[in-house]
Structures are given as C-alpha cells and as structure tokens.
N, C-alpha and C positions, 0 to 999 in steps of 0.2 A: 504494500500500500504506500504509494508515493504521496507525500504531503508537501504543499507549497505554502510557506508562511510569508505574510506581508505585515510589516511593522509600520504603524502610523507615526512613529517617532524616528527622526534621523540623529538624535543625540547619541553620542557614544556611550554615555553612562545613564541611559534612560531607565527609569523604573519599569516602563513597559517592555524595554529590551530584556530586563531581568525576568519579567513574567514570561516573555516569549521563550527565552532560553530554558527556563524551568519547565514550561509546558512541553517543549520539544523533547525533554528527557523522558517523557511518558509515551512517546510515539514509537511504535514498533515497526520501523521501516525507514526507507530513505527520505531525507528531508532536504529541501532547498529553500533558501530565503531569497526572495526577490529583491533586487536593487531598484526600488521605485524612486529613489532620489535622482536617478539618471534620466528619468523620463522628461521629455519636453512638455511644456504646457499643452493641455488638450486643445486641439484646433481641428474642427471638422474638415477644413480644407486640406489637411494632411492625411485625411482618413476616408476620402471619397471612394467611389466604386473603382476608379482607375488609378488611384494613388497607391504608392508603395509606402507602408508605414515606416516611420523612422526606426532605425535598428534597435534602440532600447524598447520600443513598443512591440516590435516583432518578437524580441526575446521574452518579454513579459507574457505575451499571448501564447508563445510556444511553451513556456513553463506552466502556465495555467492549463493548457490543453493536455500536457503530459502528466499532470497531477491527478490523483484519485480524490483528493480532498484539499480544501483551503482552510487556513487558519489566519484570521486577521486579529492582530493585537494592537490596540491603539489607546493613546491618551485622549482626553477631551480638551479642546481649546475653545473658549468662549461659547460653551454649551453646544459644541458641534464637532464635526469630524475634521481632523487636521487636513489642510489643503493638499499635502503631498499624497495622502491616501485617497482622498476624493478624486484627485487628478488621475491616479492609477485606475480607479474604478471607471472613470469617464472613458478611458481608453479601451476598456473591456465591454462597455455597454452594448455596442452594436456588433461585436465580433463573434459572440456566441460561445466562447470557451467556458463560461460559467453555468451554462444551461444544465440543470439537474445535477450540478456538482455539490456534494455535501460541504457545508461551510460552517465554521464556528467563529464567533466573535467574542473576544475577550477585551474588556476595557478595564483600566486601572487608574485610580486617581488618589491624590492625597486627601481628597474630601470624602465625606461620608456617603456621597451618592455613587461613588465607584465609576463615574463616567457614564451615567445612565442615558444622558442625551445622545452622546456619540454612539453608544451601543444601539439605541433604538434607531438612529438615523442609518447606521451601517446595515442593520438587519433589514430595514425597509428598502434601501437601495439594492441590496443583494436579492431580495425577493422580487423586486421589479426586474432585475436582470435574470430572473428565473433560476437563481441558484437555490439549492435545497438547504435553507437555513435550519440547522439542527438546534432547536431551542434548548434541548437538554445539554448541549455542549457549549452554550453561551453563558458568559459570566460577567458580572460587574464587581470589581474588587475594590472595596473602599479602603481608605487610610493606608495606602500601599507603602509609604515611606518606611515605617519601622518594621515592615515585613520582609525587607530586603537586607541581605548580608552584604555589606559594602566591600568586603574582601573578595568573595566569590561572585558577586554581582548576580546572585540568584535569589529566589524566594527562599526564606529560611523559616517562615511561619508554617508550622505543621498543619493546622486546619486549612490554610490556603493551598498548601501543596496537595493535600488530600482532595480538595475540591478541584484543583487543576487535573489531577489524575482521573477523577471521575468524568470531567468534561472531555478529556482526550479519549477516554474509553467510549463515551457516547459518540464522538466523532468517528472513531474507528468502526464502531458498530454500524453507523450509517453508511459507511463505505461498503460493507459486506452484506447489508440488508437490502432487500428489494426497495426501490424508491416508493415513498408514499408521502402524501401531503402532510406538512407540519402544521398543526392546528394553531400554533401561536404566532 
C-alpha cells in the first residue's frame, strides 16, 4: 500500500511536520512526501486541454496517481487552509488523480480547536474532488506544542500517538476495503 503525504507547512521544524513524521511511523508500506513548495501558483492557462503542465505539477499528479492513499497534515492559518496546500489541491482538481482515493486529514494547532476550520475546509475540498475522505482517519489535534519532543521532532504524547495509530489503521483499512460512501 503506497501512501503519499502532503504537508501544509513548509517550516523545517513545524509541529505539523512532527505529526506527519509520527503518523508515517504507523504506515505499513512505502511512503512518499510530496514537495508542494515547488509548485507554481495555480493558473488555469497553464493547465488547459492542450497545455503541458509545469514539471512540478506533473510530478505531483504522477505521485498522487501512483499512491493507494493520501495523507494531508496541515496547520491552520487565519481559520483556513495554508495557501501552499490549497494551491497543490487546485492543481489536482481537474486532473482526476484523487477520484475515489482514500484520504485522511490531520490538523494540529497550539489552540484548543486543533485546526478545526482547516480540517473541515480540506475535507470539503477533497470531497468535491471526489476523493474518499475517511472520516475515521481524520483528526484535529489540539494544544500540539507540549506534545512534541523537541529533540526527536516527533509526537511524544502517548494518547496522541495512540490516536494517530488508530487513524492510520483506518486509512489502511480503507485502502483494502471495497469503496463505499463516507457518511460524514
């Protein structure tokens, strides 16, 4: 089972990067992390019928097509999705690689809301793209700061790790199970 991870944070020592690395430790199979920071700003003129997409866009689309599941891990900025992640999704909207692909969304925040606005927005965008959002694999992680070990740059909080393991198990199960509509 091949997993493609997309991070909504480009910061080298991001708490969401720590969540991503921790979650990937629970995946049993090959993992690739997309470099969405290299994508140009979405421009429909570069993506028309006769257009050849820019190389970073073609690479992202190829990676999504090759994956069996997607994992999006993101902070929340100004009650929304960070621009870099929204830009990546914009490049995938019309190309079809996300159709029926199992997807999990993890958001983490220093606030008690756990990035709930960004989580809801990402899930809605992915549903519109006809990705199979696996609600049981989606998480909003509140008060993330003290849950990260600064040395290992991984989640150290045992309940959060257990929750991440459960989320990744649900995503893996969605890859192997027949596709069915997600009620949430």
